[in-house]
KEZALO-357918 format. One line per field, with one value per residue: residue in three letters; y, x, z of N, C-alpha, C, O in turn; residue number from 1. Coordinates in steps of 0.02 Angstrom, whole numbers, plus 32768, in hexadecimal, padded with zeros to 4 digits. Layout:
<recs>
residu <- [ALA  ...]
n.yy <- [Y  ...]
n.xx <- [X  ...]
n.zz <- [Z  ...]
ca.yy <- [Y  ...]
ca.xx <- [X  ...]
ca.zz <- [Z  ...]
c.yy <- [Y  ...]
c.xx <- [X  ...]
c.zz <- [Z  ...]
o.yy <- [Y  ...]
o.xx <- [X  ...]
o.zz <- [Z  ...]
num <- [NUM  ...]
</recs>
This chain:
<recs>
residu <- [MET  LEU  LYS  PRO  LYS  TYR  ILE  LEU  LEU  PHE  LEU  ALA  LEU  ILE  VAL  LEU  VAL  SER  ASN  LEU  PHE  ILE  GLU  LYS  TYR  ASN  VAL  PHE  LEU  ASN  VAL  ALA  GLY  ILE  ILE  LEU  LEU  MET  LEU  ALA  LEU  TYR  GLN  ILE  ASN  LYS  GLY  LEU  SER  SER  ASN  ASN  LYS  GLU  LYS  GLN  PRO  HIS  GLU  PHE]
n.yy <- [7FDB  803A  7FFF  803A  802E  8035  80B4  80FC  80DD  8119  819E  81B5  81A9  8216  8280  8271  8280  82FD  834C  834F  83AC  8425  84C4  84EF  8486  8412  83C5  838E  8365  82FF  82A1  8286  824D  81DB  8196  817E  812E  80BD  808E  806D  8008  7FAA  7F88  7F4F  7EE4  7E9B  7E72  7E1F  7DB7  7D7C  7D47  7CE5  7C89  7C58  7C0D  7BA1  7B3A  7ACA  7AC5  7A8F]
n.xx <- [71CF  722F  7266  724B  72C1  7329  7318  7334  73BC  73EE  73CE  741F  749E  749A  7495  7510  756D  754D  7576  75FE  7612  75EA  761F  762F  7651  75E1  75BB  7547  74FF  7554  754B  74C2  74B8  7508  74C0  7447  747B  74A9  742F  73EC  7441  7434  73AC  73AC  7405  73BD  7350  738F  73C5  7351  7318  7374  7363  72E5  72F7  7344  7301  731F  7392  742A]
n.zz <- [C014  C086  C124  C1CD  C21A  C1BF  C18C  C1FF  C20B  C196  C1B2  C222  C1E7  C190  C1ED  C22E  C1C4  C194  C1FB  C1E9  C185  C1B4  C1E8  C26F  C2EF  C333  C3C3  C3F7  C385  C359  C3C5  C3C2  C342  C351  C3B3  C36D  C308  C34F  C384  C30D  C2DA  C340  C332  C2B2  C2C7  C327  C2DC  C27F  C2CE  C301  C28F  C271  C2D9  C2BF  C24B  C274  C2D3  C323  C390  C3D0]
ca.yy <- [8015  8032  7FF4  8072  8027  804D  80FC  8114  80D7  814C  81DE  81B9  81B7  825B  82AE  826E  829B  8346  836D  8357  83E4  8463  84E5  84ED  8441  840C  8386  8372  8340  82C1  8273  8271  8220  819B  8174  8165  80F7  8082  8075  804D  7FCA  7F7C  7F70  7F22  7EA7  7E77  7E52  7DE9  7D7F  7D5A  7D20  7CAC  7C59  7C39  7BDE  7B69  7B30  7A95  7AD8  7A5F]
ca.xx <- [71D4  7264  7251  7261  7306  7357  730F  735A  7402  73FC  73CB  745B  74D7  7494  74A7  7559  7594  7541  759F  7641  7616  75D8  765C  7634  7648  75AA  75C0  7503  74EF  757B  752E  7481  74C4  7521  7488  741B  749E  74A8  73EB  73DE  7467  7415  736D  73BE  7421  7387  732A  73B7  73CC  7311  730F  73A0  7347  72AB  730C  7361  72DA  733C  73D6  7446]
ca.zz <- [C040  C0B8  C169  C1F8  C233  C18A  C18B  C238  C1FA  C164  C1D4  C24B  C1BB  C179  C223  C23A  C18B  C18E  C22E  C1CF  C157  C1D7  C1FD  C2B7  C305  C362  C3E8  C3FE  C348  C359  C3F5  C3A8  C309  C369  C3D4  C339  C2E6  C37B  C386  C2CD  C2D6  C36F  C314  C27A  C2E3  C348  C2A6  C260  C2FB  C308  C252  C275  C307  C29F  C219  C295  C310  C34B  C3A2  C401]
c.yy <- [8007  802A  802D  806C  803E  8099  811C  8111  810D  8191  81E9  81C9  81FD  828D  82AD  828C  82E5  836C  8377  8398  8426  8483  84E3  84A6  843E  83C7  8365  834B  82FE  828D  825A  8240  81DC  8173  8157  812A  80B8  8065  8050  800A  7F95  7F5E  7F40  7EE0  7E7C  7E53  7E18  7DAC  7D5A  7D31  7CE1  7C76  7C35  7C04  7B9E  7B5A  7AFA  7AA4  7AA9  7A82]
c.xx <- [720A  7247  726C  72A9  7338  7352  7336  73A5  7417  73FD  7409  7498  74D5  74AA  74F3  7582  758A  7569  75E7  7649  7600  7618  7665  7622  7612  75AB  757B  74F0  7515  755D  74EB  7488  74DD  74EA  7458  743A  749C  7463  73D8  7402  744B  73D5  737B  73D9  73EC  735C  734F  73BC  738A  7302  7339  7383  730A  72BE  7328  733C  72FA  7386  73EF  7474]
c.zz <- [C075  C0FE  C194  C211  C1FE  C182  C1C4  C22B  C1C8  C184  C200  C221  C1A0  C1AE  C22E  C201  C185  C1C2  C218  C1A5  C176  C1F2  C249  C2CE  C33C  C383  C3EE  C3C0  C343  C388  C3DD  C36E  C31F  C38C  C3A1  C314  C310  C381  C346  C2C7  C305  C351  C2DB  C294  C305  C314  C286  C28E  C304  C2C9  C254  C2A2  C2E9  C26D  C238  C2D7  C33F  C359  C3D9  C430]
o.yy <- [7FCE  8049  804D  809E  8058  80B9  8150  813F  812C  81BB  8220  81F3  821D  82BE  82E2  82AD  830A  83A6  83A4  83B6  845B  8460  84D5  848E  8462  8395  8328  8316  82CC  8253  821E  8210  81A9  8136  811E  80FA  8082  8028  801C  7FD9  7F5A  7F22  7F0D  7EAB  7E3E  7E1B  7DE6  7D74  7D1D  7CFC  7CAD  7C3A  7BFA  7BD3  7B69  7B6C  7AFC  7A92  7A9E  7A62]
o.xx <- [7210  7215  729D  72CB  736D  7383  7356  73C9  744B  7427  7424  74C2  750A  74CD  7511  75B4  75B8  757B  7609  767E  7602  7643  769C  75EB  7616  759E  7576  74D2  74FA  7556  74DD  7463  74C8  74E6  7441  7418  748F  745C  73B8  73E5  744B  73C9  735A  73C7  73ED  7345  7330  73B7  738B  72E3  7324  738A  72FE  729A  7324  7355  72F0  73B2  73CC  7491]
o.zz <- [C08E  C110  C182  C21B  C210  C172  C1BB  C23E  C1D0  C173  C202  C234  C199  C1A0  C237  C20E  C174  C1B8  C231  C1A3  C156  C20E  C262  C2C1  C36D  C363  C3EB  C3C5  C32C  C376  C3E2  C369  C303  C385  C3A7  C303  C2F5  C381  C348  C2B0  C2F5  C356  C2D4  C27B  C300  C321  C275  C276  C30E  C2CE  C23B  C293  C2F8  C264  C219  C30D  C37C  C332  C40A  C45D]
num <- [1  2  3  4  5  6  7  8  9  10  11  12  13  14  15  16  17  18  19  20  21  22  23  24  25  26  27  28  29  30  31  32  33  34  35  36  37  38  39  40  41  42  43  44  45  46  47  48  49  50  51  52  53  54  55  56  57  58  59  60]
</recs>
């Protein structure tokens, strides 16, 4: 099953790409898509960095 952070990333990409095909440009959709994208990337990055610290417990 997909994790919520990947669903958030997919949703952000859908919002941003769908705004390209709408005839009337909507700034709100662009801002919302970018905010969702940044939140998803932050969640993914936070998960990756915590996994890295667990694998290397003895850091000099």
